[in-house]
C-alpha positions in Angstrom: -16.2 -19.3 32.2 -14.2 -19.7 29.1 -11.6 -16.8 28.3 -11.9 -14.7 25.3 -8.7 -14.3 22.7 -7.2 -11.1 22.7 -7.7 -9.0 19.5 -4.2 -7.3 20.2 -2.8 -10.5 19.9 -0.6 -10.5 17.2 -0.6 -14.1 16.5 -4.6 -14.0 16.1 -3.8 -11.8 13.4 -3.8 -13.1 9.8 -1.0 -13.6 7.7 0.8 -10.4 6.2 0.1 -10.3 2.5 3.3 -9.8 0.3 3.9 -6.7 -1.6 2.4 -6.1 -5.0 4.8 -5.9 -8.0 5.0 -3.1 -11.1 7.2 -3.5 -13.7 8.9 -6.4 -12.1 9.7 -4.5 -9.1 8.0 -4.7 -5.6 6.0 -1.8 -4.3 4.6 -0.5 -1.1 1.2 1.4 -0.2 2.1 5.1 1.0 -0.5 7.7 1.2 -0.3 10.8 -1.5 -1.7 14.0 -0.7 -2.0 17.0 -3.3 -3.9 19.7 -3.4 -6.6 19.8 -6.4 -5.8 15.9 -6.7 -6.7 15.1 -3.8 -5.4 12.3 -1.3 -5.1 8.1 -2.0 -3.0 5.1 -1.3 -0.1 5.1 -4.0 2.3 3.0 -5.4 6.1 3.5 -4.2 8.8 1.3 -4.9 11.5 0.2 -2.3 14.0 2.9 -3.5 11.6 5.6 -2.5 10.5 6.6 -5.8 6.9 6.6 -6.7 5.2 4.5 -9.3 4.5 7.5 -11.9 1.3 6.8 -14.4 2.9 8.1 -18.2 -0.4 9.6 -19.2 -1.6 11.5 -16.1 2.2 12.0 -14.7 0.9 11.1 -11.0 1.4 8.5 -8.9 -0.4 5.2 -9.4 -3.1 4.1 -7.1 -1.7 1.3 -5.0 -5.1 -0.6 -6.2 -4.7 -0.3 -9.5 -1.2 -2.7 -9.5 
């Protein structure tokens, strides 16, 4: 019998994607939760500050970066 490859083997997983850039700075995905707004994956800079949209004053969604 042939053996199946383990799904938990880190070498079998795909390549890690690099972080996206916003205004020339790398941003990472974080979960943003606020009552009345909802919850979504937002963009946060490496120094811990959120990438804020100037018009809505809310963090920018990571998928829109």
